[in-house]
Each structure stands twice: as structure tokens, then as C-alpha cells.
C-alpha positions in Angstrom: -34.8 56.2 -6.9 -34.6 55.6 -3.2 -35.2 52.1 -1.9 -36.8 51.1 1.4 -34.5 50.9 4.5 -32.9 47.6 5.2 -35.4 45.4 7.0 -35.0 45.0 10.7 -34.1 41.4 11.8 -31.8 39.7 14.2 -32.5 40.0 18.0 -35.4 42.3 18.9 -33.9 45.3 20.8 -34.8 46.2 24.3 -36.6 49.6 24.7 -34.5 52.6 23.7 -32.5 54.2 26.5 -34.3 56.9 28.5 -33.9 60.5 27.3 -31.4 61.2 30.0 -29.5 57.9 29.8 -25.9 57.9 28.4 -25.6 56.3 25.0 -22.9 53.8 23.9 -21.9 54.5 20.3 -19.7 52.4 17.9 -18.3 55.1 15.6 -16.9 53.9 12.3 -14.3 55.9 10.2 -12.6 53.9 7.5 -9.8 56.6 7.0 -9.0 58.7 10.0 -6.4 61.2 8.7 -6.3 63.9 11.3 -4.8 66.6 9.1 -6.7 66.6 5.8 -10.0 65.5 4.3 -12.2 66.7 7.2 -13.4 63.3 8.4 -10.6 62.9 10.9 -11.2 66.4 12.3 -14.9 65.7 12.5 -14.3 62.4 14.4 -11.8 64.1 16.8 -14.1 66.8 17.9 -17.4 64.8 17.8 -15.9 62.1 20.0 -14.5 64.7 22.4 -17.7 66.7 22.7 -20.1 63.8 22.8 -18.0 62.3 25.6 -18.2 65.7 27.4 -22.0 65.3 27.2 -21.7 62.1 29.2 -21.9 59.5 26.4 -19.5 56.7 25.5 -18.0 56.7 22.0 -15.7 53.9 20.7 -14.0 54.9 17.5 -13.4 51.9 15.1 -10.9 53.3 12.6 -8.8 52.4 9.6 -5.4 53.8 8.7 -4.3 56.6 9.0 -5.4 56.5 12.6 -7.4 59.5 13.9 -5.9 61.6 16.7 -8.4 61.5 19.5 -8.6 63.7 22.6 -9.0 60.5 24.6 -6.8 57.8 23.0 -8.6 55.1 24.9 -11.6 55.6 22.6 -9.7 54.2 19.6 -10.0 50.7 18.4 -7.7 50.1 15.4 -9.1 48.2 12.4 -6.0 47.5 10.4 -6.1 47.2 6.6 -3.3 46.9 4.2 -2.8 50.7 4.2 -2.1 50.7 0.5 -2.3 54.5 0.2 -0.1 55.7 3.0 1.3 59.1 2.2 4.9 57.9 2.3 4.3 55.0 -0.1 1.0 55.3 -2.1 -0.1 52.3 -4.1 2.4 50.1 -2.4 2.6 46.3 -3.0 2.2 44.5 0.3 4.5 41.7 1.3 2.9 38.2 1.0 2.8 37.7 4.8 0.6 40.8 5.0 -2.3 39.0 3.1 -4.0 37.5 6.1 -7.4 36.6 4.6 -9.7 36.9 1.6 -10.6 40.5 2.6 -6.9 41.5 2.4 -6.6 39.8 -1.0 -9.7 41.6 -2.3 -8.3 44.9 -1.1 -5.0 44.4 -3.0 -6.7 43.1 -6.2 -9.1 46.0 -6.3 -6.2 48.4 -6.0 -4.4 46.6 -8.8 -7.4 47.2 -10.9 -7.2 51.0 -10.2 -10.1 50.9 -7.8 -10.4 52.3 -4.3 -11.3 49.4 -2.0 -11.0 50.9 1.5 -14.7 51.7 2.2 -15.7 48.2 1.1 -13.0 46.2 2.9 -13.2 48.3 6.1 -16.9 47.6 6.4 -16.3 43.9 6.1 -13.6 44.0 8.8 -15.6 46.1 11.2 -18.7 43.9 10.8 -16.6 40.9 11.9 -15.3 42.9 14.9 -18.8 43.9 16.0 -20.4 40.5 15.5 -21.4 39.2 18.9 -21.0 42.6 20.6 -24.7 43.7 20.2 -25.0 44.1 24.0 -22.0 46.5 24.1 -23.4 49.4 22.0 -26.7 51.0 21.5 -26.0 52.2 17.9 -23.5 52.1 15.1 -22.7 55.5 13.5 -20.8 55.3 10.2 -18.8 58.3 9.0 -19.1 58.2 5.2 -17.7 54.7 4.7 -21.1 53.4 3.4 -19.5 50.0 2.7 -21.6 47.0 1.8 -20.8 45.3 5.1 -23.2 47.7 6.8 -26.2 46.1 5.1 -25.9 42.7 6.8 -25.1 44.5 10.1 -28.6 45.9 9.8 -30.4 43.0 8.2 -28.8 40.0 9.9 -27.1 41.3 13.1 -29.9 43.6 14.3 -27.8 46.8 14.6 -29.4 50.2 14.4 -27.1 52.0 11.9 -26.9 55.7 11.2 -24.4 57.5 9.0 -22.9 60.9 8.3 -22.7 61.9 4.7 -20.8 65.1 4.4 -21.4 65.7 0.7 -22.0 63.4 -2.4 -18.6 62.2 -3.7 -20.3 62.3 -7.1 -19.4 66.0 -7.1 -15.7 65.2 -6.6 -15.8 62.6 -9.4 -17.6 64.9 -11.9 -15.2 67.9 -11.2 -12.1 65.6 -11.5 -13.4 64.3 -14.9 -14.2 67.9 -16.1 -10.6 69.0 -15.3 -9.0 66.0 -17.1 -8.3 65.9 -20.9 -6.4 62.6 -21.0 -8.6 59.6 -22.0 -6.4 57.3 -20.0 -6.7 59.5 -16.9 -10.5 59.6 -17.3 -10.6 55.9 -17.5 -8.5 55.6 -14.4 -10.7 58.1 -12.6 -13.8 56.2 -13.4 -12.2 53.0 -12.0 -11.1 54.9 -8.9 -14.5 56.2 -8.2 -16.1 52.8 -8.8 -16.8 52.6 -5.1 -19.5 55.2 -5.5 -22.0 52.7 -6.9 -21.7 50.7 -3.6 -22.0 53.8 -1.5 -25.1 55.0 -3.3 -26.8 51.6 -2.8 -25.9 51.4 0.8 -26.9 55.0 1.6 -30.4 54.4 0.2 -30.8 51.6 2.7 -29.7 53.5 5.8 -32.9 54.8 7.5 -31.4 58.0 9.0 -28.5 60.0 7.7 -26.9 63.2 9.1 -25.5 65.7 6.6 -24.0 69.1 7.2 -25.8 71.6 5.1 -29.0 72.3 3.0 -26.8 72.2 -0.1 -25.5 68.7 0.7 -29.0 67.5 1.5 -30.3 68.6 -1.9 -27.3 67.2 -3.7 -27.3 63.9 -1.9 -31.0 63.4 -2.6 -30.6 64.4 -6.3 -27.3 62.7 -7.1 -27.4 59.6 -4.9 -31.1 58.8 -4.8 -31.5 59.1 -1.0 -35.0 60.1 0.1 -34.9 63.6 1.4 -36.9 62.7 4.5 -34.0 60.4 5.7 -31.5 63.3 5.6 -31.2 65.5 8.6 -28.9 68.5 8.9 -26.4 68.9 11.8 -23.7 71.4 10.8 -20.1 70.8 11.8 -18.2 73.5 13.7 -15.2 75.0 15.3 -13.6 75.0 18.7 -13.7 78.6 19.8 -11.1 78.0 22.5 -8.6 77.2 19.8 -9.7 79.2 16.8 -9.7 82.7 18.2 -8.3 86.2 17.5 -4.7 86.7 18.6 -4.5 90.5 19.0 -0.9 90.5 20.1 0.1 89.2 16.6 0.4 91.9 13.9 -1.3 91.5 10.5 1.2 91.2 7.7 0.3 93.7 4.9 -1.0 92.0 1.8 -1.0 88.5 3.5 -3.7 86.2 2.1 -4.3 82.7 3.5 -6.1 79.6 2.3 -6.4 75.9 3.1 -6.6 74.1 -0.2 -5.3 70.9 -1.7 -3.1 71.5 -4.7 -4.3 68.3 -6.4 -8.1 68.5 -5.9 -9.8 70.7 -8.6 -12.8 71.1 -6.3 -10.8 73.2 -3.9 -10.2 75.9 -6.5 -6.5 76.6 -5.9 -5.8 77.2 -9.6 -8.4 80.0 -9.9 -7.1 81.6 -6.7 -3.5 81.7 -8.0 -4.8 83.3 -11.2 -6.6 85.8 -9.1 -3.5 86.5 -7.0 -1.6 87.3 -10.2 -4.3 89.9 -11.1 -4.3 91.3 -7.6 -0.5 91.8 -7.7 -0.8 94.2 -10.6 -2.4 96.7 -8.2 -1.1 95.4 -4.9 2.5 94.2 -5.4 2.8 93.3 -1.7 0.0 90.7 -2.0 1.1 87.2 -1.3 -0.4 83.9 -0.4 0.2 81.3 2.4 -1.4 77.9 1.5 -2.0 75.4 4.3 -1.2 72.2 2.3 1.4 71.0 0.0 1.9 70.4 -3.7 2.3 66.7 -4.3 4.7 65.1 -6.7 3.6 65.5 -10.3 1.2 68.3 -9.3 0.4 70.9 -12.0 0.3 73.7 -9.4 4.1 74.4 -9.2 4.2 74.9 -13.0 1.2 77.2 -12.8 2.9 79.2 -10.0 6.0 79.6 -12.1 4.0 80.5 -15.3 2.1 83.2 -13.4 5.3 84.7 -12.0 4.3 83.9 -8.4 7.3 81.9 -7.2 8.2 84.5 -4.5 4.6 85.3 -3.6 3.3 81.8 -2.7 4.3 79.7 0.3 3.1 76.2 1.2 2.9 75.3 4.9 2.3 71.8 6.0 3.0 69.6 9.0 2.5 72.4 11.5 0.5 72.4 14.7 -3.1 73.7 15.0 -1.7 76.5 17.2 0.6 77.6 14.4 -2.3 77.6 11.9 -4.2 79.9 14.3 -1.1 82.2 14.4 -1.0 82.2 10.6 -4.7 83.3 10.6 -3.7 86.1 13.0 -1.0 87.3 10.5 -3.4 87.3 7.5 -5.3 90.3 6.3 -7.8 88.1 4.3 -8.7 84.4 4.3 -9.7 83.0 0.9 -12.1 80.1 0.3 -11.9 79.6 -3.5 -13.7 76.2 -3.6 -15.7 75.2 -6.7 -17.9 73.1 -4.3 -18.1 72.4 -0.6 -20.5 70.3 1.5 -19.7 72.6 4.4 -16.3 74.4 4.8 -14.3 74.0 7.9 -11.6 76.4 6.6 -14.2 79.2 6.3 -15.7 78.7 9.7 -12.2 78.4 11.3 -11.1 81.7 9.7 -14.3 83.4 10.8 -13.8 82.2 14.3 -10.3 83.8 14.2 -11.9 87.1 13.2 -10.3 87.1 9.8 -12.4 88.6 7.0 -13.3 85.9 4.4 -13.5 86.2 0.6 -15.2 83.1 -0.6 -17.1 81.6 -3.5 -20.7 80.6 -3.7 -19.7 77.0 -4.4 -22.0 74.5 -2.8 -22.6 75.2 0.9 -20.0 77.9 1.3 -22.7 80.7 1.4 -24.5 78.8 4.2 -21.4 79.0 6.3 -20.1 82.5 5.4 -23.5 84.2 5.5 -24.5 87.5 3.9 -22.3 89.1 1.2 -20.9 92.3 2.5 -21.9 91.7 6.1 -20.2 88.5 7.4 -18.0 87.9 4.3 -17.5 88.7 0.7 -18.9 86.2 -1.8 -18.0 85.7 -5.5 -18.9 83.1 -8.2 -16.8 79.9 -8.1 -14.2 79.4 -10.8 -14.0 83.1 -11.7 -10.4 84.5 -11.1 -11.5 88.1 -12.1 -14.4 88.1 -9.6 -12.1 86.6 -6.9 -9.4 89.2 -7.5 -11.9 92.0 -7.3 -13.2 90.7 -3.9 -9.6 90.3 -2.6 -8.7 93.9 -3.7 -11.9 95.2 -2.1 -11.0 93.6 1.2 -7.3 94.6 1.1 -8.1 98.2 0.2 -10.6 98.9 3.1 -9.4 98.4 6.6 -12.8 99.3 8.1 -14.5 96.7 5.9 -12.1 94.1 7.0 -12.6 94.9 10.7 -16.4 94.9 10.4 -16.6 91.7 8.4 -14.1 90.0 10.6 -16.0 90.8 13.8 -19.4 89.9 12.3 -18.0 86.6 10.9 -16.6 85.6 14.2 -20.0 86.3 15.9 -21.7 84.2 13.3 -19.3 81.3 13.6 -19.6 81.2 17.4 -23.4 81.5 17.4 -24.1 78.8 14.8 -21.1 76.6 14.2 -19.4 75.0 17.3 -18.5 71.4 17.9 -20.6 71.5 21.1 -23.7 72.4 19.0 -22.8 69.6 16.6 -22.5 67.1 19.4 -25.9 68.1 20.9 -27.6 67.8 17.5 -26.0 64.4 16.8 -27.1 63.0 20.1 -30.6 64.1 19.4 -30.5 62.3 16.0 -29.2 59.1 17.8 -32.1 59.1 20.2 -34.7 59.5 17.4 -32.9 56.7 15.5 -33.1 54.4 18.5 -36.8 55.1 18.9 -37.4 54.4 15.2 -35.4 51.2 15.4 -37.3 49.8 18.3 -40.6 50.8 16.8 -39.7 49.2 13.5 -38.5 46.0 15.2 -41.6 45.6 17.4 -44.5 47.0 15.4 -43.2 47.4 11.8 -43.8 51.1 11.7 -41.3 54.0 11.9 -41.4 57.5 13.4 -42.4 60.6 11.4 -40.2 62.9 13.6 -38.2 65.1 11.3 -35.8 66.8 13.8 
């Protein structure tokens, strides 16, 4: 059940900025990885496009740091960085424990928990205390740490958030794909932060999410009132993700962006589908943007399916190279069991590559109509996925038509400029609501 928004206290704000006045935003991202997870990509482009609209965005970020178009926007909020890719679950040196927040971060990790959202929210609250005059609004990018509540209740900040999709889905899918009792116990401990995030999300008065599917699931699974959730889709940069007609398609080339270690991304069903496809199309092969981590089950699956020479992992390459790989592909695959949106789908579409995707979560909202702007199949069904891939590989006219229609859809509905415009509109409504609540005790009924 949803709870009322956190009460407004602290200093009474001045009137909200005029509709044409630039806004000053403190943007929070507890983990800014620019190459995976989506949140670092989201922050990079939103900060860039919002600044292009004339507003000021300061990004308060934890490790790994996001890569920003304007590095001067970044304020580093260092934690212990216990999950760095080169040394995950590391034990910090004693001199690194600077205060009780650091100590709590380390102890929670030792108990198999994931403390970063919690400890980041405490650190950033301390940084922003006393800076109320410097920013109009705080925008949290799916940290939802408990430090946000006193920022609203005691410090007087108007706080909004982006919630891309409910992490309850990730937890449930991870548990479904695990048979080990010990592993299930460890996963439940790891996802323990969800209780905090659900409680905090219920108290934030206005939340952006990225699709109708995410809105429904956040409301149902996290108990957030539907009237506090407002849809602003994420997007693509059409100047970067575009067709490259001078690059020839490679016959039989499939491409996907999928983590080998996240069941939700559906890489295992895609590999099973590829094995089926190759019985009719021996030239079919797959390029995966990502990498198989140590102790991953995916390499063994590739070997068991006889796909060792038909699968290539690509990681650590530039965005420009990724666009070139799209240009080489005949078909892009989005095999996800669930997505709150799907950046890989919209990026492939913007490149003019025909997409074969599942109906998991919000993927159909992105891809559009089956047979017109993409081919859609049920999630987790290798036979259906292989049939869709074979249909696309076997019909050059279909690929050309779907690729062109998909690009038109992506550019008309899903660009970062449109995301920035929609986000700024939500900020202005939030500021009006905050001022009204602080001065009269009532809130707006605007639903934009």
C-alpha cells in the first residue's frame, strides 16, 4: 500500500521559477557505470540534452564515475568502491574507513548485502546540506536510499526520482533461475536493499518512469501510487546511432547486447535459438556486446550447443565501433525476459537494423507492431525466437522494410532531446507542487 508523500518542512521555498527560467538541478546517481546497466548512459545523455535546453545540471555520482559530455558537471561522491570490476567484493584497507558510513558500507557487504544505494544517499545528503540556495530541485536516479527522506522532511528539498523498472523483477528472475539453496539465500541478502527502496519510493511525491509496463509493475510490485508515476521514455542520439550504408552487411550476422550473467537479459534462450537456426542456416553467427564473467555458465552452454566458432563476445569498444557492428548485422536480437524499456532495441532501430525481439516487459512498447517495425516473439521460447530469426534472415525485402520503419519509429518517438524536454516539464510541475504544498498544504492535480 502506498503511503503519503514525505511531509514538507524546513525552509519555505520561494515561488517556483518562471516557466522560461533556467533550472538548477542536483542530479544523483549512486553508480555511474557508463558502459553497462543503462543508468550511466541515461545520465550522460540527459545531462547533455538538459544543458542544451539552457538548464544547469550538477551530477553527484558514486563510483564508477559516469562519463559526461561536460566533465565540469560532475561532483564525485566517493564510496569504498567495493564492487569495482577489477576487484569485486574487495576488503578495504583500514585507512580507507573514514567514518561510520564507510564502516556500515563494509559491514553490509560482509553480510552479503548491497549497501551502495543506502550509503550513497547518506553521503550526498551531507554534501547538499546547507546548499539549498544553490539548486532548485534534487533528481534521484534510482538510488532511493533512506537518506533522501530527511532531505525532504528536514532539509526542505523538493525531490523527484527516476525509477526505470522495479528491481523486484530482477530479484524474482534471479531466484527462479537458481537451484542452489545457498545461492538463493545469498541472493535474498543481496536484494535486501529493495525493502528500503520500496519504502522511500512510496514517499517521493513525483517519479518518472520510462514505459507503461514499468508504471504498472512499479505500482503493483512496489506499492507506489499510480498517480505519482509519470512516463518519460528514454531515447537514442540519432547523430550517433544511424545507418552506415558504406559498410556491407555480413551474411548470417546476428547481434545482441546482453549480459551473460543476468537471466533477465535472455542470452541463454538466444543461444539455444541460434543452435536451432544453424541447422537451416549454417552461416548464422552471433556477436554479443558484453562479456562472459568468471564462473559464468554461458561459456559451458556455448560449448554444449556446439557454438564455439559461431559466437563472439565484444567488450571495451567505442560507441562508434558498436554502430559499425550494427551496420554489419543482418538482424539485431533483443531476447530479454523483461525490460523496463530497452536501449539496445531503440539503438538498433535507429541504425536501421531489423529487430527480432521478445514481448518481455516494455519491449513491445519500444519495438512497435509485429511485422511492421519489428518481429515479436514470446520471451524465454528458443523455438519461437529461432523462427523469428529465420524469417528475418530468409527475406531481404522484409529486413529492409522493417529496418526502415523501425528507424522512423525510433527517431519520431525516442530521442534524448525528447526525453530532456519531458523531464524538464516534470521538474516544473514538481516545483509548483512543492511550493503549493509548503505554503498551502495542497498539491497539484496535474498529471502531465
